[in-house]
N, C-alpha and C positions, 0 to 999 in steps of 0.2 A: 336872242341870247341875252341873258341877264348879265350885266357888266358890273355888278357890285351889290351891296346890301344897303338899303335905305331904311333909316329909322326915323320915326316921326314922334313928336310930342307937341303939346300946346305951345311950347316956347322955342323949339329948335328942330332941325332935321339935318341930316348929313348922309353922304354916301361914301363908302370905302371901296377902294379898288385894290386888287392884288398887284403887287409890284415885284414879285419874286422873279428873278432872272431865268431865262431859258438857256439851255446848252446850245452851242453852235451846231449847225449841220456838220456832219463828218462823214468820212469814208466815201468820197465821190467815186462814181463810175461814169465815164472812164477815169482811170487813176490819174493823179496829178502828173503832168508831163508825158502821158502816154502818146505814142505816135502811131501813124497809120490807121487812125480811127475812121469809122464810117462818116460820110458827109451828112448823113441823117441819123446821127448817134442818138441812142436812148440814154438819157442822163438819169442817174439815181443817186441817192444818198441815204444815210440813216434817218429814220423818222425822228422828229423833235416832239417832245411831249411838253405841253404847257403845265408847269407845276401848279397852276391855279385851276386846272381842270377844264379849260376852254378847248374847243376844237380848232386846231391850227389849220391854216391854208398856206400854200407856198406860191411865190412868184419866182420866176427864173429870168435873169438878165444875161444876155449873151452879146459878145462883140469881138472884134479883131484887135481891140486895144484894151488896155487895163486902166481904169476899171470899166467893165462892160456896162453899157447904158441902154441896150435894146431889150425892152420887156417882150419876151417871146412866148412865155408860158405863164398863165395867170390863174390864180385861185385854184390851184391843184389841191386835191384833198389827200393824195397819196404822194410819197416822196419819189416820184418818177415822172418823166415826160420825154417825148421824142421831138427832136429838132427838125425843122424844115431844112431843105438843102443848104449846106454851108459851103464856102469856097474850098477848092481843092488845095492840098498841101499848105495849109494855113494854120497858124496858132489861133485857137478859139479860147477866149476867156469867158468864164461863166461864174455866176454867183446866185445863191438862193437867198431869198428874203422870206423869213418865217413871219406870218401875220397872225396876231391874236385877235379874237373877236372884239376886244375892247381897246385895241391899240397897243402900243408898246412893241412895234415890229422889231425884228432882229435881222440885221444884215449879216449874212454868213461870210466866210473867207472867200477870196477870189481863187478859183481853180483854173487850170488850163489843160488842153490836149491839142494835138496836131492832127488835122485830117489827112487822109491819104490822097493819092492822085485821082 
């Protein structure tokens, strides 16, 4: 992926990068605070578009404490992924990190749901 535009001349050269901010991931499923969810829940959220035109990828962090620190899904190209077995009757915290091809990753908000028995 091209990460900027480079211009050359006999005396100078420079590269410019897009620094336009991306929107936060939103509308998580399961819904924030949902209870009785599957222990192998499928997580999803609204896709995030890179205003600079890059193809984004998503990492998902999950844990039983906030902030979640366990990287459980990596380099997703679609805004969805299924968790491996989680503990029963437990609050699960999760966060999506949106990755640009040229850096400038965006950590989304922390969401949570509770698994069923």
